[in-house]
PDB file of N, CA, C and O in Angstrom, chain B, residues numbered from 101:
ATOM      1  N   MET B 101     130.004  82.391 138.198  1.00  0.00           N
ATOM      2  CA  MET B 101     128.744  82.451 138.753  1.00  0.00           C
ATOM      3  C   MET B 101     127.841  83.286 138.258  1.00  0.00           C
ATOM      4  O   MET B 101     127.865  84.411 138.757  1.00  0.00           O
ATOM      5  N   LYS B 102     127.098  83.098 137.480  1.00  0.00           N
ATOM      6  CA  LYS B 102     125.921  83.700 136.887  1.00  0.00           C
ATOM      7  C   LYS B 102     124.447  83.593 137.639  1.00  0.00           C
ATOM      8  O   LYS B 102     123.690  82.686 137.292  1.00  0.00           O
ATOM      9  N   PRO B 103     124.047  84.524 138.668  1.00  0.00           N
ATOM     10  CA  PRO B 103     122.909  84.287 139.361  1.00  0.00           C
ATOM     11  C   PRO B 103     121.484  84.368 138.382  1.00  0.00           C
ATOM     12  O   PRO B 103     120.483  83.669 138.542  1.00  0.00           O
ATOM     13  N   GLU B 104     121.720  85.588 137.158  1.00  0.00           N
ATOM     14  CA  GLU B 104     120.445  85.359 136.505  1.00  0.00           C
ATOM     15  C   GLU B 104     120.097  84.224 135.626  1.00  0.00           C
ATOM     16  O   GLU B 104     119.116  84.223 134.882  1.00  0.00           O
ATOM     17  N   GLN B 105     120.875  83.338 135.737  1.00  0.00           N
ATOM     18  CA  GLN B 105     120.509  82.020 134.691  1.00  0.00           C
ATOM     19  C   GLN B 105     120.421  81.093 135.618  1.00  0.00           C
ATOM     20  O   GLN B 105     120.837  81.287 136.760  1.00  0.00           O
ATOM     21  N   PHE B 106     119.611  79.458 135.048  1.00  0.00           N
ATOM     22  CA  PHE B 106     119.611  78.999 135.959  1.00  0.00           C
ATOM     23  C   PHE B 106     120.016  77.678 135.227  1.00  0.00           C
ATOM     24  O   PHE B 106     119.445  77.082 134.314  1.00  0.00           O
ATOM     25  N   ILE B 107     121.099  77.414 135.857  1.00  0.00           N
ATOM     26  CA  ILE B 107     122.186  76.388 134.603  1.00  0.00           C
ATOM     27  C   ILE B 107     121.923  74.858 136.082  1.00  0.00           C
ATOM     28  O   ILE B 107     122.069  74.955 137.300  1.00  0.00           O
ATOM     29  N   LEU B 108     121.617  73.948 135.454  1.00  0.00           N
ATOM     30  CA  LEU B 108     121.597  72.571 136.350  1.00  0.00           C
ATOM     31  C   LEU B 108     123.031  72.005 135.853  1.00  0.00           C
ATOM     32  O   LEU B 108     123.640  72.133 134.791  1.00  0.00           O
ATOM     33  N   GLY B 109     123.333  71.285 137.134  1.00  0.00           N
ATOM     34  CA  GLY B 109     124.716  70.604 137.052  1.00  0.00           C
ATOM     35  C   GLY B 109     126.045  71.968 137.638  1.00  0.00           C
ATOM     36  O   GLY B 109     127.237  71.770 137.872  1.00  0.00           O
ATOM     37  N   ARG B 110     125.379  73.096 137.718  1.00  0.00           N
ATOM     38  CA  ARG B 110     126.563  73.947 138.555  1.00  0.00           C
ATOM     39  C   ARG B 110     127.363  73.229 139.493  1.00  0.00           C
ATOM     40  O   ARG B 110     127.022  72.145 139.966  1.00  0.00           O
ATOM     41  N   LYS B 111     128.635  73.940 139.819  1.00  0.00           N
ATOM     42  CA  LYS B 111     129.435  73.379 140.696  1.00  0.00           C
ATOM     43  C   LYS B 111     129.183  73.941 142.129  1.00  0.00           C
ATOM     44  O   LYS B 111     129.644  73.303 143.075  1.00  0.00           O
ATOM     45  N   GLU B 112     128.529  75.016 142.343  1.00  0.00           N
ATOM     46  CA  GLU B 112     128.177  75.541 143.412  1.00  0.00           C
ATOM     47  C   GLU B 112     127.112  74.889 144.010  1.00  0.00           C
ATOM     48  O   GLU B 112     126.031  74.653 143.471  1.00  0.00           O
ATOM     49  N   GLN B 113     127.622  74.450 145.745  1.00  0.00           N
ATOM     50  CA  GLN B 113     126.477  74.012 146.562  1.00  0.00           C
ATOM     51  C   GLN B 113     125.303  74.779 146.775  1.00  0.00           C
ATOM     52  O   GLN B 113     125.234  76.007 146.732  1.00  0.00           O
ATOM     53  N   HIS B 114     124.059  73.697 147.089  1.00  0.00           N
ATOM     54  CA  HIS B 114     123.104  74.365 147.522  1.00  0.00           C
ATOM     55  C   HIS B 114     123.258  75.151 148.840  1.00  0.00           C
ATOM     56  O   HIS B 114     124.113  74.915 149.694  1.00  0.00           O
ATOM     57  N   GLN B 115     122.154  76.283 148.904  1.00  0.00           N
ATOM     58  CA  GLN B 115     122.290  76.949 149.880  1.00  0.00           C
ATOM     59  C   GLN B 115     120.583  77.155 150.258  1.00  0.00           C
ATOM     60  O   GLN B 115     119.780  77.688 149.493  1.00  0.00           O
ATOM     61  N   THR B 116     120.317  76.699 151.369  1.00  0.00           N
ATOM     62  CA  THR B 116     119.018  76.371 151.625  1.00  0.00           C
ATOM     63  C   THR B 116     117.906  77.776 151.323  1.00  0.00           C
ATOM     64  O   THR B 116     116.942  77.867 150.562  1.00  0.00           O
ATOM     65  N   PHE B 117     118.566  78.842 152.347  1.00  0.00           N
ATOM     66  CA  PHE B 117     117.685  80.153 151.562  1.00  0.00           C
ATOM     67  C   PHE B 117     118.258  80.937 150.379  1.00  0.00           C
ATOM     68  O   PHE B 117     117.610  81.479 149.483  1.00  0.00           O
ATOM     69  N   ASN B 118     119.347  80.909 150.507  1.00  0.00           N
ATOM     70  CA  ASN B 118     120.291  81.407 149.612  1.00  0.00           C
ATOM     71  C   ASN B 118     120.181  83.318 149.948  1.00  0.00           C
ATOM     72  O   ASN B 118     119.542  83.838 150.862  1.00  0.00           O
ATOM     73  N   THR B 119     120.820  83.866 149.139  1.00  0.00           N
ATOM     74  CA  THR B 119     120.956  85.524 149.065  1.00  0.00           C
ATOM     75  C   THR B 119     120.532  85.947 147.512  1.00  0.00           C
ATOM     76  O   THR B 119     120.324  85.256 146.515  1.00  0.00           O
ATOM     77  N   GLY B 120     120.498  87.216 147.714  1.00  0.00           N
ATOM     78  CA  GLY B 120     120.621  87.655 146.401  1.00  0.00           C
ATOM     79  C   GLY B 120     119.511  87.601 145.444  1.00  0.00           C
ATOM     80  O   GLY B 120     118.410  87.727 145.979  1.00  0.00           O
ATOM     81  N   PRO B 121     119.505  87.466 144.327  1.00  0.00           N
ATOM     82  CA  PRO B 121     118.594  87.104 142.881  1.00  0.00           C
ATOM     83  C   PRO B 121     117.741  85.810 143.347  1.00  0.00           C
ATOM     84  O   PRO B 121     116.558  85.616 143.066  1.00  0.00           O
ATOM     85  N   HIS B 122     118.652  84.883 144.186  1.00  0.00           N
ATOM     86  CA  HIS B 122     117.799  83.475 144.408  1.00  0.00           C
ATOM     87  C   HIS B 122     117.568  83.188 145.826  1.00  0.00           C
ATOM     88  O   HIS B 122     117.759  82.068 146.302  1.00  0.00           O
ATOM     89  N   ARG B 123     117.099  84.332 146.597  1.00  0.00           N
ATOM     90  CA  ARG B 123     116.572  84.078 147.728  1.00  0.00           C
ATOM     91  C   ARG B 123     115.219  83.474 147.858  1.00  0.00           C
ATOM     92  O   ARG B 123     114.326  83.481 147.010  1.00  0.00           O
ATOM     93  N   CYS B 124     115.204  83.023 148.886  1.00  0.00           N
ATOM     94  CA  CYS B 124     113.936  81.974 149.114  1.00  0.00           C
ATOM     95  C   CYS B 124     112.784  83.026 149.389  1.00  0.00           C
ATOM     96  O   CYS B 124     112.810  83.845 150.308  1.00  0.00           O
ATOM     97  N   VAL B 125     111.578  82.856 148.278  1.00  0.00           N
ATOM     98  CA  VAL B 125     110.586  83.930 148.699  1.00  0.00           C
ATOM     99  C   VAL B 125     109.843  83.349 150.204  1.00  0.00           C
ATOM    100  O   VAL B 125     109.416  84.223 150.958  1.00  0.00           O
ATOM    101  N   GLY B 126     109.705  81.978 150.599  1.00  0.00           N
ATOM    102  CA  GLY B 126     108.924  81.613 151.558  1.00  0.00           C
ATOM    103  C   GLY B 126     109.979  81.544 153.011  1.00  0.00           C
ATOM    104  O   GLY B 126     109.752  80.881 154.023  1.00  0.00           O
ATOM    105  N   LEU B 127     111.172  82.438 152.750  1.00  0.00           N
ATOM    106  CA  LEU B 127     112.307  82.915 153.873  1.00  0.00           C
ATOM    107  C   LEU B 127     111.700  83.138 155.080  1.00  0.00           C
ATOM    108  O   LEU B 127     112.008  82.501 156.087  1.00  0.00           O
ATOM    109  N   ASN B 128     110.765  84.092 155.057  1.00  0.00           N
ATOM    110  CA  ASN B 128     110.358  84.921 156.103  1.00  0.00           C
ATOM    111  C   ASN B 128     109.141  83.933 156.857  1.00  0.00           C
ATOM    112  O   ASN B 128     109.133  83.924 158.088  1.00  0.00           O
ATOM    113  N   LEU B 129     108.114  83.102 156.105  1.00  0.00           N
ATOM    114  CA  LEU B 129     107.657  82.023 156.442  1.00  0.00           C
ATOM    115  C   LEU B 129     107.983  80.754 157.243  1.00  0.00           C
ATOM    116  O   LEU B 129     107.505  80.172 158.217  1.00  0.00           O
ATOM    117  N   ALA B 130     109.075  80.577 156.344  1.00  0.00           N
ATOM    118  CA  ALA B 130     109.768  79.274 157.284  1.00  0.00           C
ATOM    119  C   ALA B 130     110.656  79.883 158.446  1.00  0.00           C
ATOM    120  O   ALA B 130     111.051  79.142 159.346  1.00  0.00           O
ATOM    121  N   ARG B 131     110.928  81.050 158.430  1.00  0.00           N
ATOM    122  CA  ARG B 131     111.626  81.606 160.311  1.00  0.00           C
ATOM    123  C   ARG B 131     110.228  81.892 160.790  1.00  0.00           C
ATOM    124  O   ARG B 131     110.512  82.017 161.981  1.00  0.00           O
ATOM    125  N   LEU B 132     109.357  82.024 160.758  1.00  0.00           N
ATOM    126  CA  LEU B 132     108.065  82.356 161.479  1.00  0.00           C
ATOM    127  C   LEU B 132     107.475  80.921 162.124  1.00  0.00           C
ATOM    128  O   LEU B 132     106.920  80.794 163.216  1.00  0.00           O
ATOM    129  N   GLU B 133     107.748  79.907 161.158  1.00  0.00           N
ATOM    130  CA  GLU B 133     107.106  78.635 161.579  1.00  0.00           C
ATOM    131  C   GLU B 133     108.076  77.932 162.095  1.00  0.00           C
ATOM    132  O   GLU B 133     107.727  76.790 162.396  1.00  0.00           O
ATOM    133  N   MET B 134     109.225  78.208 162.320  1.00  0.00           N
ATOM    134  CA  MET B 134     110.322  77.877 163.242  1.00  0.00           C
ATOM    135  C   MET B 134     110.155  78.315 164.652  1.00  0.00           C
ATOM    136  O   MET B 134     110.194  77.601 165.654  1.00  0.00           O
ATOM    137  N   LYS B 135     109.970  79.556 164.580  1.00  0.00           N
ATOM    138  CA  LYS B 135     109.592  80.396 165.756  1.00  0.00           C
ATOM    139  C   LYS B 135     108.452  79.737 166.379  1.00  0.00           C
ATOM    140  O   LYS B 135     108.645  79.176 167.458  1.00  0.00           O
ATOM    141  N   VAL B 136     107.379  79.725 165.895  1.00  0.00           N
ATOM    142  CA  VAL B 136     106.136  79.050 166.303  1.00  0.00           C
ATOM    143  C   VAL B 136     106.206  77.703 167.003  1.00  0.00           C
ATOM    144  O   VAL B 136     105.673  77.589 168.107  1.00  0.00           O
ATOM    145  N   PHE B 137     106.962  76.454 166.313  1.00  0.00           N
ATOM    146  CA  PHE B 137     107.576  75.452 166.433  1.00  0.00           C
ATOM    147  C   PHE B 137     108.023  75.375 167.978  1.00  0.00           C
ATOM    148  O   PHE B 137     107.434  74.758 168.866  1.00  0.00           O
ATOM    149  N   TYR B 138     109.285  76.199 168.108  1.00  0.00           N
ATOM    150  CA  TYR B 138     110.091  76.158 169.383  1.00  0.00           C
ATOM    151  C   TYR B 138     109.179  76.746 170.443  1.00  0.00           C
ATOM    152  O   TYR B 138     109.126  76.222 171.556  1.00  0.00           O
ATOM    153  N   GLU B 139     108.499  77.759 170.153  1.00  0.00           N
ATOM    154  CA  GLU B 139     107.523  78.316 171.348  1.00  0.00           C
ATOM    155  C   GLU B 139     106.799  77.167 172.079  1.00  0.00           C
ATOM    156  O   GLU B 139     106.877  76.886 173.275  1.00  0.00           O
ATOM    157  N   GLU B 140     105.881  76.393 170.850  1.00  0.00           N
ATOM    158  CA  GLU B 140     105.035  75.424 171.328  1.00  0.00           C
ATOM    159  C   GLU B 140     105.807  74.292 172.046  1.00  0.00           C
ATOM    160  O   GLU B 140     105.455  73.921 173.166  1.00  0.00           O
ATOM    161  N   TRP B 141     106.825  73.763 171.420  1.00  0.00           N
ATOM    162  CA  TRP B 141     107.689  72.727 171.575  1.00  0.00           C
ATOM    163  C   TRP B 141     107.900  72.968 173.283  1.00  0.00           C
ATOM    164  O   TRP B 141     107.435  72.255 174.171  1.00  0.00           O
ATOM    165  N   LEU B 142     108.797  74.270 173.454  1.00  0.00           N
ATOM    166  CA  LEU B 142     109.107  74.600 175.423  1.00  0.00           C
ATOM    167  C   LEU B 142     108.016  74.755 176.199  1.00  0.00           C
ATOM    168  O   LEU B 142     108.156  74.893 177.414  1.00  0.00           O
ATOM    169  N   LYS B 143     106.491  74.754 175.477  1.00  0.00           N
ATOM    170  CA  LYS B 143     105.190  74.779 176.346  1.00  0.00           C
ATOM    171  C   LYS B 143     105.134  73.536 176.743  1.00  0.00           C
ATOM    172  O   LYS B 143     104.997  73.369 177.955  1.00  0.00           O
ATOM    173  N   ARG B 144     105.236  72.123 175.712  1.00  0.00           N
ATOM    174  CA  ARG B 144     104.524  71.308 175.828  1.00  0.00           C
ATOM    175  C   ARG B 144     105.222  70.125 176.362  1.00  0.00           C
ATOM    176  O   ARG B 144     104.754  69.213 177.044  1.00  0.00           O
ATOM    177  N   VAL B 145     106.477  70.305 175.913  1.00  0.00           N
ATOM    178  CA  VAL B 145     107.600  68.948 176.051  1.00  0.00           C
ATOM    179  C   VAL B 145     107.850  69.073 177.502  1.00  0.00           C
ATOM    180  O   VAL B 145     107.770  70.157 178.080  1.00  0.00           O
ATOM    181  N   PRO B 146     108.213  67.744 178.206  1.00  0.00           N
ATOM    182  CA  PRO B 146     108.423  67.942 179.355  1.00  0.00           C
ATOM    183  C   PRO B 146     110.208  68.609 179.390  1.00  0.00           C
ATOM    184  O   PRO B 146     110.978  68.817 178.453  1.00  0.00           O
ATOM    185  N   SER B 147     110.380  68.793 180.820  1.00  0.00           N
ATOM    186  CA  SER B 147     111.862  68.843 181.019  1.00  0.00           C
ATOM    187  C   SER B 147     112.905  68.439 180.495  1.00  0.00           C
ATOM    188  O   SER B 147     113.197  67.267 180.730  1.00  0.00           O
ATOM    189  N   PHE B 148     113.749  69.178 179.687  1.00  0.00           N
ATOM    190  CA  PHE B 148     115.123  68.441 178.879  1.00  0.00           C
ATOM    191  C   PHE B 148     116.417  69.123 179.155  1.00  0.00           C
ATOM    192  O   PHE B 148     116.448  70.352 179.107  1.00  0.00           O
ATOM    193  N   ARG B 149     117.171  68.643 179.357  1.00  0.00           N
ATOM    194  CA  ARG B 149     118.815  69.259 178.945  1.00  0.00           C
ATOM    195  C   ARG B 149     119.632  68.667 177.557  1.00  0.00           C
ATOM    196  O   ARG B 149     119.139  67.905 176.725  1.00  0.00           O
ATOM    197  N   LEU B 150     120.457  69.004 177.550  1.00  0.00           N
ATOM    198  CA  LEU B 150     121.564  68.582 176.712  1.00  0.00           C
ATOM    199  C   LEU B 150     122.622  67.232 177.153  1.00  0.00           C
ATOM    200  O   LEU B 150     123.437  67.237 178.075  1.00  0.00           O
ATOM    201  N   ASP B 151     122.385  66.315 176.376  1.00  0.00           N
ATOM    202  CA  ASP B 151     123.112  64.884 177.096  1.00  0.00           C
ATOM    203  C   ASP B 151     124.526  65.173 177.253  1.00  0.00           C
ATOM    204  O   ASP B 151     125.181  65.120 176.212  1.00  0.00           O
ATOM    205  N   PRO B 152     125.179  65.485 178.387  1.00  0.00           N
ATOM    206  CA  PRO B 152     126.621  65.547 178.636  1.00  0.00           C
ATOM    207  C   PRO B 152     127.630  64.556 178.182  1.00  0.00           C
ATOM    208  O   PRO B 152     128.853  64.686 178.125  1.00  0.00           O
ATOM    209  N   GLN B 153     126.782  63.402 177.826  1.00  0.00           N
ATOM    210  CA  GLN B 153     127.840  62.416 177.563  1.00  0.00           C
ATOM    211  C   GLN B 153     127.827  62.353 175.704  1.00  0.00           C
ATOM    212  O   GLN B 153     128.784  61.836 175.128  1.00  0.00           O
ATOM    213  N   ALA B 154     126.730  62.892 174.970  1.00  0.00           N
ATOM    214  CA  ALA B 154     126.737  63.172 173.799  1.00  0.00           C
ATOM    215  C   ALA B 154     126.630  64.313 173.195  1.00  0.00           C
ATOM    216  O   ALA B 154     125.566  64.542 172.620  1.00  0.00           O
ATOM    217  N   PRO B 155     127.849  65.460 173.164  1.00  0.00           N
ATOM    218  CA  PRO B 155     127.878  66.465 172.821  1.00  0.00           C
ATOM    219  C   PRO B 155     127.003  66.763 171.124  1.00  0.00           C
ATOM    220  O   PRO B 155     126.835  65.864 170.300  1.00  0.00           O
ATOM    221  N   PRO B 156     126.596  68.083 170.950  1.00  0.00           N
ATOM    222  CA  PRO B 156     125.845  67.899 169.742  1.00  0.00           C
ATOM    223  C   PRO B 156     126.800  68.166 168.651  1.00  0.00           C
ATOM    224  O   PRO B 156     127.761  68.913 168.836  1.00  0.00           O
ATOM    225  N   ARG B 157     126.570  67.571 167.488  1.00  0.00           N
ATOM    226  CA  ARG B 157     127.487  67.684 166.479  1.00  0.00           C
ATOM    227  C   ARG B 157     126.722  68.806 165.292  1.00  0.00           C
ATOM    228  O   ARG B 157     125.553  69.168 165.164  1.00  0.00           O
ATOM    229  N   PHE B 158     128.011  69.145 164.510  1.00  0.00           N
ATOM    230  CA  PHE B 158     127.171  70.208 163.613  1.00  0.00           C
ATOM    231  C   PHE B 158     128.138  70.060 162.133  1.00  0.00           C
ATOM    232  O   PHE B 158     129.268  69.571 162.108  1.00  0.00           O
ATOM    233  N   MET B 159     127.630  70.432 161.322  1.00  0.00           N
ATOM    234  CA  MET B 159     128.140  70.450 159.786  1.00  0.00           C
ATOM    235  C   MET B 159     128.085  71.960 159.359  1.00  0.00           C
ATOM    236  O   MET B 159     127.096  72.691 159.313  1.00  0.00           O
ATOM    237  N   GLY B 160     129.618  72.293 159.007  1.00  0.00           N
ATOM    238  CA  GLY B 160     129.886  73.348 158.870  1.00  0.00           C
ATOM    239  C   GLY B 160     129.236  73.869 157.303  1.00  0.00           C
ATOM    240  O   GLY B 160     128.389  73.234 156.676  1.00  0.00           O
ATOM    241  N   GLY B 161     129.779  75.005 156.919  1.00  0.00           N
ATOM    242  CA  GLY B 161     129.609  75.566 155.395  1.00  0.00           C
ATOM    243  C   GLY B 161     128.885  76.841 155.435  1.00  0.00           C
ATOM    244  O   GLY B 161     129.027  77.381 156.532  1.00  0.00           O
ATOM    245  N   PHE B 162     128.245  77.428 154.715  1.00  0.00           N
ATOM    246  CA  PHE B 162     127.669  78.632 154.294  1.00  0.00           C
ATOM    247  C   PHE B 162     126.870  78.954 155.756  1.00  0.00           C
ATOM    248  O   PHE B 162     126.885  80.101 156.203  1.00  0.00           O
ATOM    249  N   SER B 163     126.312  78.079 156.321  1.00  0.00           N
ATOM    250  CA  SER B 163     125.498  78.255 157.568  1.00  0.00           C
ATOM    251  C   SER B 163     125.657  77.114 158.210  1.00  0.00           C
ATOM    252  O   SER B 163     125.814  76.073 157.572  1.00  0.00           O
ATOM    253  N   LEU B 164     125.637  77.133 159.790  1.00  0.00           N
ATOM    254  CA  LEU B 164     125.853  76.265 160.582  1.00  0.00           C
ATOM    255  C   LEU B 164     124.616  75.365 160.660  1.00  0.00           C
ATOM    256  O   LEU B 164     123.540  75.899 160.929  1.00  0.00           O
ATOM    257  N   SER B 165     124.674  74.139 160.462  1.00  0.00           N
ATOM    258  CA  SER B 165     123.873  72.928 160.540  1.00  0.00           C
ATOM    259  C   SER B 165     123.866  72.043 161.754  1.00  0.00           C
ATOM    260  O   SER B 165     124.906  71.386 161.730  1.00  0.00           O
ATOM    261  N   VAL B 166     123.174  71.761 162.752  1.00  0.00           N
ATOM    262  CA  VAL B 166     122.831  70.998 163.425  1.00  0.00           C
ATOM    263  C   VAL B 166     122.634  69.495 163.149  1.00  0.00           C
ATOM    264  O   VAL B 166     121.520  69.219 162.706  1.00  0.00           O
ATOM    265  N   THR B 167     123.495  68.459 163.322  1.00  0.00           N
ATOM    266  CA  THR B 167     122.933  67.071 162.700  1.00  0.00           C
ATOM    267  C   THR B 167     122.525  66.267 163.674  1.00  0.00           C
ATOM    268  O   THR B 167     121.807  65.297 163.432  1.00  0.00           O
ATOM    269  N   SER B 168     122.963  66.597 164.973  1.00  0.00           N
ATOM    270  CA  SER B 168     122.871  65.522 166.362  1.00  0.00           C
ATOM    271  C   SER B 168     122.741  66.233 167.334  1.00  0.00           C
ATOM    272  O   SER B 168     123.687  66.904 167.746  1.00  0.00           O
ATOM    273  N   LEU B 169     121.174  66.249 168.092  1.00  0.00           N
ATOM    274  CA  LEU B 169     121.315  66.953 169.378  1.00  0.00           C
ATOM    275  C   LEU B 169     120.758  65.805 170.383  1.00  0.00           C
ATOM    276  O   LEU B 169     119.548  65.696 170.586  1.00  0.00           O
ATOM    277  N   PRO B 170     121.434  65.203 170.821  1.00  0.00           N
ATOM    278  CA  PRO B 170     121.160  64.178 171.677  1.00  0.00           C
ATOM    279  C   PRO B 170     120.358  65.245 173.549  1.00  0.00           C
ATOM    280  O   PRO B 170     120.823  66.219 174.142  1.00  0.00           O
ATOM    281  N   LEU B 171     119.578  64.723 173.727  1.00  0.00           N
ATOM    282  CA  LEU B 171     118.664  65.229 174.826  1.00  0.00           C
ATOM    283  C   LEU B 171     118.447  63.986 176.086  1.00  0.00           C
ATOM    284  O   LEU B 171     118.244  62.784 175.921  1.00  0.00           O
ATOM    285  N   VAL B 172     118.545  64.599 177.101  1.00  0.00           N
ATOM    286  CA  VAL B 172     118.229  63.679 178.125  1.00  0.00           C
ATOM    287  C   VAL B 172     116.891  64.352 179.086  1.00  0.00           C
ATOM    288  O   VAL B 172     116.875  65.497 179.539  1.00  0.00           O
ATOM    289  N   TRP B 173     115.925  63.427 179.233  1.00  0.00           N
ATOM    290  CA  TRP B 173     114.622  63.741 179.540  1.00  0.00           C
ATOM    291  C   TRP B 173     114.421  63.702 181.165  1.00  0.00           C
ATOM    292  O   TRP B 173     114.948  62.845 181.873  1.00  0.00           O
ATOM    293  N   GLY B 174     113.545  64.802 181.675  1.00  0.00           N
ATOM    294  CA  GLY B 174     113.256  64.832 183.259  1.00  0.00           C
ATOM    295  C   GLY B 174     114.172  65.612 183.716  1.00  0.00           C
ATOM    296  O   GLY B 174     114.232  65.852 184.922  1.00  0.00           O
TER     297      GLY B 174
END
């Protein structure tokens, strides 16, 4: 790995915000936007809960990602 070089076609997989010298300059803004989104979502959206018949699905890797989050409204 050569973090000081930009190498197209490198074998390493993409990491959304990354770390070290390639850390995303917009990381803090993105986190703030996500925080505001969830605060507004919880204020405005009617009551909901996770669907017990369809558990959430995740994708592993460097960071855990939710690929499916079924909800039940009301």
